Backbone as CSV, one residue per row, in Angstrom:
resi,resn,N_x,N_y,N_z,CA_x,CA_y,CA_z,C_x,C_y,C_z
1,MET,0.840,-1.190,0.000,0.000,0.000,0.000,0.877,1.242,0.000
2,ASN,0.352,2.300,-0.610,1.078,3.564,-0.574,0.420,4.496,0.451
3,CYS,1.015,5.648,0.644,0.518,6.587,1.661,-0.923,7.030,1.393
4,SER,-1.290,7.198,0.141,-2.663,7.609,-0.185,-3.660,6.542,0.246
5,ASP,-3.310,5.292,0.018,-4.185,4.192,0.427,-4.334,4.149,1.946
6,ILE,-3.232,4.350,2.634,-3.251,4.301,4.092,-4.018,5.477,4.660
7,GLN,-3.918,6.637,4.034,-4.671,7.803,4.494,-6.159,7.486,4.551
8,ALA,-6.634,6.771,3.553,-8.049,6.396,3.529,-8.400,5.469,4.686
9,LEU,-7.434,4.722,5.170,-7.689,3.791,6.269,-7.685,4.471,7.640
10,LEU,-7.109,5.662,7.728,-7.016,6.323,9.022,-8.382,6.614,9.623
11,CYS,-9.317,7.039,8.791,-10.671,7.302,9.298,-11.307,6.014,9.801
12,GLU,-11.091,4.935,9.058,-11.619,3.639,9.498,-10.992,3.238,10.831
13,LEU,-9.697,3.449,10.952,-9.000,3.094,12.175,-9.550,3.855,13.376
14,LEU,-9.834,5.128,13.189,-10.276,5.976,14.301,-11.785,5.912,14.537
15,ASP,-12.484,5.152,13.731,-13.920,4.979,13.887,-14.187,4.038,15.059
16,ASP,-15.088,4.419,15.929,-15.400,3.595,17.101,-15.980,2.234,16.734
17,ASP,-16.539,2.108,15.534,-17.152,0.849,15.116,-16.159,-0.149,14.531
18,THR,-14.923,0.250,14.345,-13.912,-0.642,13.774,-13.538,-1.708,14.806
19,SER,-13.552,-2.953,14.370,-13.221,-4.057,15.281,-11.754,-3.978,15.696
20,GLU,-11.454,-4.605,16.817,-10.064,-4.619,17.294,-9.158,-5.323,16.300
21,ALA,-9.648,-6.390,15.688,-8.842,-7.131,14.719,-8.523,-6.260,13.502
22,ARG,-9.532,-5.556,13.012,-9.320,-4.676,11.849,-8.396,-3.523,12.220
23,ALA,-8.555,-2.966,13.410,-7.686,-1.879,13.855,-6.236,-2.353,13.924
24,ALA,-6.028,-3.575,14.376,-4.669,-4.127,14.443,-4.072,-4.264,13.044
25,GLU,-4.883,-4.693,12.076,-4.414,-4.800,10.689,-3.981,-3.429,10.162
26,ILE,-4.812,-2.446,10.413,-4.510,-1.098,9.921,-3.261,-0.553,10.614
27,HIS,-3.162,-0.751,11.929,-1.971,-0.296,12.662,-0.711,-0.912,12.073
28,GLU,-0.784,-2.172,11.706,0.370,-2.852,11.121,0.783,-2.186,9.812
29,GLN,-0.187,-1.827,8.996,0.114,-1.173,7.720,0.664,0.232,7.946
30,VAL,0.082,0.952,8.880,0.528,2.320,9.164,1.948,2.313,9.733
31,ALA,2.236,1.358,10.594,3.536,1.298,11.268,4.692,1.093,10.291
32,ALA,4.404,0.618,9.101,5.457,0.374,8.115,5.993,1.649,7.482
33,CYS,5.334,2.771,7.722,5.740,4.031,7.087,5.785,5.154,8.126
34,PRO,6.958,5.720,8.400,7.066,6.800,9.387,6.174,8.001,9.045
35,HIS,6.034,8.302,7.762,5.177,9.418,7.350,3.725,9.135,7.741
36,CYS,3.274,7.903,7.527,1.895,7.539,7.860,1.673,7.520,9.367
37,VAL,2.682,7.113,10.128,2.591,7.142,11.589,2.399,8.588,12.047
38,SER,3.147,9.487,11.437,3.025,10.908,11.764,1.638,11.437,11.411
39,ARG,1.104,11.032,10.272,-0.233,11.469,9.858,-1.289,10.953,10.828
40,LEU,-1.126,9.710,11.285,-2.067,9.142,12.249,-2.032,9.940,13.548
41,GLN,-0.839,10.261,14.019,-0.716,11.049,15.247,-1.357,12.425,15.075
42,SER,-1.130,13.049,13.940,-1.735,14.358,13.674,-3.257,14.255,13.653
43,GLU,-3.773,13.229,13.021,-5.223,13.031,12.952,-5.806,12.846,14.350
44,ARG,-5.121,12.081,15.179,-5.582,11.896,16.568,-5.594,13.211,17.328
45,GLU,-4.535,14.011,17.143,-4.448,15.295,17.839,-5.544,16.247,17.384
46,VAL,-5.791,16.305,16.092,-6.847,17.186,15.569,-8.206,16.757,16.124
47,ARG,-8.470,15.464,16.111,-9.740,14.974,16.634,-9.895,15.287,18.122
48,ALA,-8.812,15.188,18.865,-8.861,15.516,20.291,-9.161,16.997,20.496
49,ILE,-8.552,17.838,19.688,-8.803,19.282,19.782,-10.259,19.585,19.448
50,VAL,-10.764,18.988,18.396,-12.160,19.220,18.000,-13.098,18.744,19.097
51,ARG,-12.834,17.554,19.648,-13.686,17.050,20.739,-13.662,18.007,21.916
52,HIS,-12.478,18.494,22.251,-12.351,19.425,23.374,-13.120,20.723,23.099
53,CYS,-12.954,21.257,21.912,-13.627,22.509,21.551,-15.140,22.341,21.502
54,CYS,-15.586,21.220,21.030,-17.026,20.989,20.893,-17.698,20.683,22.222
55,SER,-16.914,20.362,23.219,-17.521,20.026,24.503,-17.572,21.229,25.445
56,GLN,-17.053,22.335,24.989,-17.045,23.539,25.816,-18.388,24.272,25.696
57,GLU,-18.433,25.453,26.232,-19.641,26.270,26.183,-20.081,26.507,24.745
58,GLN,-21.372,26.631,24.570,-21.895,26.952,23.254,-21.849,28.463,23.056
59,ALA,-21.817,28.854,21.802,-21.805,30.284,21.479,-23.131,30.899,21.930
60,PRO,-23.099,32.163,22.331,-24.348,32.832,22.694,-25.313,32.812,21.504
61,GLU,-26.587,32.757,21.783,-27.604,32.642,20.733,-27.533,33.800,19.737
62,ALA,-27.274,34.995,20.204,-27.196,36.146,19.296,-26.045,35.974,18.298
63,LEU,-24.910,35.492,18.763,-23.773,35.248,17.877,-24.115,34.152,16.882
64,ARG,-24.707,33.098,17.354,-25.092,31.997,16.481,-26.022,32.475,15.368
65,GLN,-26.995,33.298,15.715,-27.947,33.823,14.727,-27.246,34.713,13.697
66,ARG,-26.294,35.545,14.162,-25.558,36.404,13.225,-24.749,35.563,12.240
67,ILE,-24.143,34.509,12.738,-23.355,33.631,11.863,-24.257,32.964,10.843
68,VAL,-25.375,32.438,11.283,-26.317,31.793,10.367,-26.797,32.787,9.319
69,GLN,-27.089,34.012,9.735,-27.545,35.033,8.801,-26.461,35.361,7.774
70,ARG,-25.215,35.502,8.226,-24.119,35.818,7.305,-23.899,34.689,6.302
71,ILE,-23.993,33.474,6.764,-23.846,32.332,5.862,-24.957,32.364,4.823
72,SER,-26.167,32.633,5.241,-27.301,32.694,4.319,-27.131,33.817,3.308
73,ILE,-26.688,34.959,3.759,-26.503,36.100,2.865,-25.417,35.783,1.845
74,ARG,-24.312,35.236,2.265,-23.231,34.911,1.337,-23.664,33.853,0.348
75,TYR,-24.422,32.901,0.791,-24.910,31.860,-0.098,-25.810,32.479,-1.160
76,THR,-26.705,33.336,-0.760,-27.622,33.976,-1.681,-26.861,34.864,-2.667
77,GLU,-25.925,35.660,-2.183,-25.142,36.519,-3.065,-24.358,35.698,-4.079
78,THR,-23.748,34.644,-3.659,-22.976,33.788,-4.550,-23.877,33.110,-5.559
79,ARG,-25.025,32.709,-5.118,-25.950,31.983,-5.970,-26.452,32.824,-7.150
80,TYR,-26.667,34.124,-6.928,-27.253,34.981,-7.966,-26.244,35.786,-8.738
81,ARG,-24.991,35.591,-8.504,-23.971,36.362,-9.232,-23.826,35.892,-10.626
């Protein structure tokens, strides 16, 4: 396998539904390439950061509404250009 093939397996590896046996197979393939090991570590770190950020306080409702409105306005402007 090449690095591109292994990259596709990283999501499977980090999926909670992946069996232990399948995870071991993927780990074996990843371990054969230092670059892929580094990518796996980076993916784990990013996921940990996202989990941490998503578990914190939610944005105030007024901010959330402004963001939704801006997204809608940009979508509409782009759509009719």
